Every structure is written in C-alpha cells, then in structure tokens.
KOLGU-153666 format. One record per residue (C-alpha): residue in three letters; x, y, z. Coordinates in steps of 0.02 Angstrom, whole numbers, plus 32768, in hexadecimal, padded with zeros to 4 digits. Layout:
N
alaXYZ/...
This chain:
204
metAC081F4F7C3D/cysAC431FFF7C72/pheABC9209B7C90/trpAC0F20F37BE3/alaABE620547B89/metAB3320557BD6/leuAB1221007BA1/serAB5220DC7AE7/lysAAD520447AE5/ileAA38209A7B1E/glyAA5F211F7A89/cysAABF21A97AD2/proAB2A21FC7A49/aspABEB21CF7A46/lysAC10228C7A61/pheABA3229F7AF1/valABF422027B4E/asnAC9822397B2B/ileAC6222ED7B79/ileAC2B229C7C13/argACBB22267C20/serAD3622AC7C15/pheACEE22F97CB7/hisAD0F22577D16/aspADBD221A7CBC/glyAE55223C7D2B/metADF222737DC8/leuAE6422847E5B/alaAE2C22A47F10/proAE9B22D57FAC/valAE7022B4805E/ileAE8D233680EA/aspAED022ED817E/serAEE023698215/glyAEF22401819C/aspAF7423A1812D/ileAF4F2383807E/leuAF8522D28051/alaAFBA229E7FA6/alaAF2E228F7F26/pheAEF321DB7EF2/serAE8E21AE7E58/valADCF21937E65/thrADA221067DE8/serACEC20F47E1C/glyAC51215A7E49/thrAC2922127E15/lysAC7422B67E48/glnAC2523047EF2/glyABB5238D7ECB/cysABB623737E1D/valAB0C23A67DCA/leuAB1723117D55/alaAB29229A7DDD/proAA7422797E07/leuAA4F22757D4B/leuAADA21ED7D28/pheAAA321877DC7/serA9EF21897D8E/ileAA1A21437CDB/pheAA9420C57D30/pheAA0E20887DAB/serA987207E7D2F/leuA9F620067CC0/leuAA151FAB7D5F/leuA95E1F8E7D75/aspA9421F687CCC/valA9BB1ED07CD3/alaA98B1EA37D73/pheA8CC1E927D5A/argA8CC1E6C7C90/thrA8891DB57CA8/cysA8391DDB7D52/asnA77A1DD17D5C/thrA7651DF47E17/glyA7291E8B7E5B/ileA68D1EF77E7F/serA60F1EE37DEB/leuA5B21F8D7DC2/valA51E1FAD7D50/tyrA50A205E7D0B/argA4B820D37C8F/thrA4D421817C60/aspA43A21B37C03/argA3CD21BF7CA3/asnA3BC22037D51/leuA44321C17DB2/pheA3DF217A7E47/aspA35A213B7DD9/leuA38820857E06/cysA2F220387DAF/lysA348206B7D07/leuA3D31FF57D2F/glnA35C1F5E7D18/alaA3601F7F7C5E/lysA3B31F057BE8/asnA3EF1F977B73/leuA44520307B89/valA4931FEF7C23/hisA5561FE27C44/hisA5BA1F727CA9/thrA65F1F917CFE/thrA6CC1F3A7D7E/valA71C1FA77E10/argA7B31F4C7E62/gluA8251FDE7E95/leuA81620927EDC/leuA8A220FE7EC3/pheA8DF21A57F1C/alaA98221DB7F0C/aspAA06213F7F31/aspA98220E77F95/cysA90F20617F4C/alaA88120047F99/leuA8441F5B7F52/alaA78F1F2A7F52/alaA7331E7D7F45/hisA6961E257F75/thrA6DD1D997FE0/ileA77E1D86803A/glnA7AD1CFC7FC1/gluA7941D757F21/alaA7F51E047F8B/glnA8811D8E7FAF/hisA88C1D5A7EF2/valA8901E1A7EC0/leuA91C1E3F7F3D/aspA9821DAD7EFE/cysA9711DE87E48/pheA9A01E987E8E/metAA471E597EE7/alaAA811DF17E5D/valAA851E7D7DED/thrAACA1EF97E61/argAB6A1E907E6E/argAB721E877DC0/pheAB711F477DB2/glyABE51F617E35/leuAB771F9C7EBF/serAB691F797F74/valAAC41F7F7FE2/serAAD01FB18085/ileAA851F1C80EF/lysAA831F888190/lysAA142009813F/serA9A81F8280E7/gluA9021F608135/valA85E1EF6810B/metA7AB1F198135/pheA70C1EBC8127/glnA65E1EF38121/serA5E91E6C813E/glnA52D1E788113/valA4BE1EBE8195/serA4581E1D81B4/serA4FC1DAD81C1/cysA5731D948250/tyrA61F1DEC8237/leuA6BA1D7D8227/proA7641DCF8231/proA7B21DC18176/valA85B1D67816A/alaA8C71DB580DD/thrA9841D9B80C4/ileAA1B1DE58065/asnAAB71D7B8061/asnAA581D0A80D8/ileAA561D96814A/glnA9A41DBB8196/leuA95B1E66816F/proA9061EC7820B/valA8511EE78205/alaA8191F9E81F3/gluA77C1FE2823C/thrA775207D81D0/pheA7C0209B8128/cysA7D3215580ED/tyrA7CE217E802E/leuA7C222247FE0/glyA7792278807F/serA6FD21F08097/argA6FE2168811E/valA6C720B4810C/argA6A1206481AB/leuA6AA1FB381D9/aspA5FF1FC3822D/ileA5721FEA81A6/glnA4B7200181B4/aspA48120058102/proA47C1F62809E/serA48F1FB27FF9/ileA5371FEE802B/serA5721F42806F/serA5441EEC7FC4/ileA5B81F5D7F67/tyrA6571F757FD3/proA66A1EDF8044/ileA72F1ED58045/pheA7BB1F59802E/pheA86F1F448029/alaA8D41FE5804D/valA9811FC58009/trpA9FD2052801D/glnAA9A206D7FAE/
C-alpha cells in the first residue's frame, strides 16, 4: 500500500492528500559532478530535502509501521500509572482501581528507534516483528548502526546479550543516549534495572 492510500485510510481528507501528493509527484533531482550539473532523474521515494512537511509525513508513516508491527504483540515493558495523585507516590499504584496500564516497547527520536523488552528472548521477538514489517513498508534498517544493550539486575551476573538481524549478530553497546540522557550498561539502582533491562537501537 502506498503512503497516499495510508493517509486516506487513517481519515485524511482527499483534498489534503492530493495537495501533499502534488508536492511530490514528478520530483526531479540533478547531480553535480566536479561543477557539472548532470541530467535530472526522477525521484520516486522519500520526501523532499528540507521540506517542512517531511518530519510530519515520516512520523505518520513510522507510526503506521509500528501499529502494524506490534498490533498482535504483547511483549514489552509493562507500566502501571495514575494521573490523579502525586507522580512519586508509589503506594497509590497498589490500588486496584484508578490505575492505568500501558506497554512501552519503542522509543522514537527523529528517524531513530529503540526497542525495549524484559528478556533477550522477548527483545529478539520484538525486533523480528519490527524487521518483518519494515520490509513490507519498503524500509531498510542499517545493521552497521544497530546495537543491543542489556542491563542485568544489580544482584545478578552480567551475560552479554546475543541478538541478530538477518542472522547477523549485533554489537553490544555500553551506553545508550536518548533525548540527551544516557543509559549505561552498569547501573546501581535496582528499580531501574527492573524497568529497562534491554534496549535495541535501530537506525533507518
């Protein structure tokens, strides 16, 4: 399914879709070689460089991809929260009502994506689901820029994780940076290790 059909499927008006499509249909791009401008060629995929709509269009496209990839997947980091009390009043989370449950399995920033799970087996399953859908959507994952991180509990022995993409083992990262914050391999807070034990960093 092409992106324009996806926009229509999620409820975008036809007039809006046609306007956005008109910006991209018939795109041409030349190449400059040693000062010489070569003949222009057609661009049939991607968005225009520097286009103010490009981040929005990619976010919509990637959100649809994640929805398809994890529609039937229950694996991830389970979180319990409530919005009617102090954020740090953890005792209130023991209540049987007024609490909400959600599952976190992906962290996004621009065109970077980190996948999270509790065990290496669950993380591999999440990654396999993600990889299967990226191929359907015509995206490719840069294996050279993909890493895996495992945070063991403070009281347990650390074992390097083994995760693969297309039977290629991913390198193990000691630090992971997300939105200016750094997640380290060696943690000292047991409460953190129980929340984010494994990260996949998958770049497009």
